[in-house]
N, C-alpha and C positions, 0 to 999 in steps of 0.2 A: 454581810448580810446577817440578821438576827438566828439564832438558833434556838427555840424554846425547846425546854427538857423533852415534852412530849406534847405530841399534837392531840391526845386525850384528855378531853375535861375532867375534871373532879367529879364527884357525888355529887357536890351541890351545886352545880352548874348543868344549864340543860342548852343543847344549840338549837337556836331558834331563829325568826325572822322577823325583824323589826322593820314595819311597815310604816310608813312615812308618805305623804302628800309628791316627796320626789322621788319616789321609788323604794323598793325592798332592799334592806341590808343584812347580809347575814351576821350574827350574832350570838356571844357567848353570857350567858344571863346566869349570875350565882345571886343567888337570895340566902339573907341568914336565916336561921332558925327561928327568931325572935323579931318584935317589930321593927322595922329598918330604921339607922339612926342617919341615914342617907343613902343617896345612891352616885354611883359613881361612873361618867361616861370614857370611855379610855380607846383614842385613836392611835394606830399602830403606826410607824413610820416607813421609811420608803423601803420597796420591795417586802415589808413585814405584813404582818396578818394579826386578826384578834389571838389567835394563838402564842404571839408574842406574850400575851396576860396570861395565861394560865396558871402559870406558878405563884399567881398573886392573887387567883381570886378565893380560894380557899381561907388562907388567911386574912384576907378582907371580908370575906364574908363571917369568918369566924368573930370578927370586932365589931360587927353589926352593920356592916355596908353592905346593898347591894351593889353588884359590882357588872356592868356590862362591857362587853368589849367586842367594837364592832371592826367589821372589813367595811373600809370607804368603796365606793363607786370604782368599779374598775378592778379592786384588790380580791385576789383568791376566790372565795366563794359569792362574793356582790358581784352584779354582772356589770360589765362595761359599756359603752357603746362604740369604741372603734376609733371616736374623732376628738382630738385632742383637743379642740376647746371646750367640749365638755368638761373637763379636768383645769380650769381655769379656778385660781385660786378662791377667787368669790363664787365659783358655782360649789367647788368642796365645802366650802363655808357657809353656806346655803345648807348644803346637806346635814353637816353640824346640829344648824340650828331647828334642823325638821326632826332628826332622832332626839333631839333634848327635850322638843314637845311631845312628841309621841310617849317618852319614859317619864316627864312630868306634865300633866297638862296644863295651860295657860291658866292664872286667874287661882290654882291652887296655894295656899301659904305656904313659903317656904323655910319657916323654922326661924326665921329671926327675930321673930317677937315671942321665942319658945315655944311656940307648938307646932304640931305637924313635921317634926324634923327629918321625919321618912321621906319627904318631898324635897329635903334640900338638895339639890343637883350642884356635883362637884366635876369640871371637865380635867381630863389630865393627856395630853398629847407627848409622846415619844417621839423623838428625831422630828422627821417633816410631818406627823401628827400634832407636835409642837408649835409647828409654824401655821397651819389649819386651822388648831384650836385658836392660837393668838387672833387670826383673820375671822373667825366666827364671832369671838369676844369683841372684835372692834364693832364688826357688822352691829350686834345686840348681847349686851354684857347682862340686860336681866335675866335669864333663864338661870344663870349661873350663881353659885355661894362663894367659889373659888377657881382658881386655874393653875393646874400643877403644870412645869415645863420640865419633860425629863430628859436629860440630853438632848436640848434644842437651845440654838442659841441665838443672838440678837438679829444676826443679819444671813448672809449668804456663807455656805459652805468653805471650808479652810481650801487654800490654793490646789494642795494634791487629791482632795476629792473632786473638785470642780473638772479636774484633767479625767479623773476616772468615769464621772457622769457624764462628759462629753464623750467620751471613748465609748461608753454604754448605748449611749443615743444614737450614735452611729452603727452601732452591730444590729442595732433593735432595725434600724430605718433596713436595714439590707439583708437579714436574716432570718429565720423562725426563731419563735421561743425558744423550742428544742435545741436549736444548732445554737444559738446563745448560751445556754446552759451547760451543753458538752463544752464548749470553749473553755466557760468560767472556772468548770471542774477540772480543767486539763491545767489551766493557770495556777488554780487553789487547790488541790487534792484533798480530800479531810485528812486530818492530821490521826485519827486513831479508827481503821478500816472495821476492826472488830464492834464498835458502835456507829458507825457510820447510819445518821439519820438521813440518808441523802434521798430515800423515795420518798419521805415526806415533803423534805423541802423542796425535790423536784416537782412534785404534784403541786404543792404552793406554787412555786414559779410558772409553771404551764399554765395555773389559773389566771394570772395575773395579764390583764389586757395591756398591751404595749404601748398602745397611745397614752394610757393612764403613767407608765413609767417614762418615757418620751417628757411627756409634759411636765409630770413633776419631778422629775430630772433637772429641767430648765428653772422651775419654780427654786429650787436650792440653790442652785448657782447663780440667781438674781435678785433674791430677797433684800429688800432695803430694812435697814434700822429701823424698827416701829416700837421701839422699847418705850419711848416718853407718851407716844399715845395708849401704850399699855398703862403706864402708871396714872394718865390722866382720868382713866376710868374707874380708880379707886377700887377694884376690884383685890381682893387678896390672892396674893400669888406665891407660890412655892415653887424653888427653882433646886432641882435634883439631879444629880449626875453619878458617875462616878467619878472614880479617884485619877482616871485616865481618860482621854478621847481623843482620838484624831480626825472627828468630825469637825467640832469647835472643841480650842484650846482649853481646860477646864477654868484657867485665869479668866478666860473671856466668859465664860457663863459666869462667874464670880462676879467679875465688876457687873453684869446685866442685872442681878439680886440686887448689888447694890443701888442700882439704877431704881431699881423698880420697889426698893423697900421692900422687897420678898425675904421670906425664911428661906434658908439655904441649907441644903444637905447635900454633903459627899459620900456616898458609899464606900466604905473598903474594899479593898479586893474587886471591883467592879471598873469598868470598861462604858463602851458605852452603850451597854444594854443592861444596866444593873436590876431591871426588871425579869431578865432571865439568869443576868448570873449570880446576883444575891438578892433571890427574892424574898425570902422572910425579914433579911434587914430593911429592906425595901418598901415592904407593906407597914413595918414598923415606924419608919419615917412618916409615910404618909398618913397613918392613922393618927400620928402623933398630932401633923398640922391640922387635920381635919377636928379633931377634939381642942386645937386652940383655937378654934374660931368660936 
């Protein structure tokens, strides 16, 4: 479970509702002080939320980019449906395309000809969010100027993670969200109770639709390799991760970047969530990639 440094957005960001034809999505929207050089749509990972990007909002907006982090359907503050079928990957990908259209309306120049740079839309997904972002791009790459896969691998998660996800799915099918939370905390108590952020994390956990967690956990365990399909889109890709990762081995992420012809960044001192562990270094790498386009 990712642990954002705070659940309070910086002064440059506001909490808002992103309204689309596919529903409303809770979002954090950080605007630069000057004309935006582009917009970044950021998708969180499994059990995560828009707050996982809180520490990136200020450095990205300071660099001139509008940064929008969203809760997907059934995540934290975005309403769920209680039906697992509504969290099929195609459905979640269509949500992303609807979010993109709400941020940058169709028919607006995207800056590829040197004009209207502020309308260029960059898509970033962390972990599960990366695989949903990938599905959206494969459904329709046209809204996006680039794709960043952050700690998000080419196919299913590692064997150890698949076992954990199966146990979690079984627990969610039999227990309440509060009971599952208590069991998880008993198995993995906070290391520093003096600075424990457990109440924020608990509130976020309880905000999730259990049907969403069961369905997306199953997606992570059965995702096929679609790297060649992404490469065929011609979209510019950035593969970014920490120097260690127990969800997808770092070597596997590097091999994926090679297959994609992608930019590759490894953030020193970070593991599965460089966005929360090393936000300044992560923001610099992201900005350097977008500037290179």
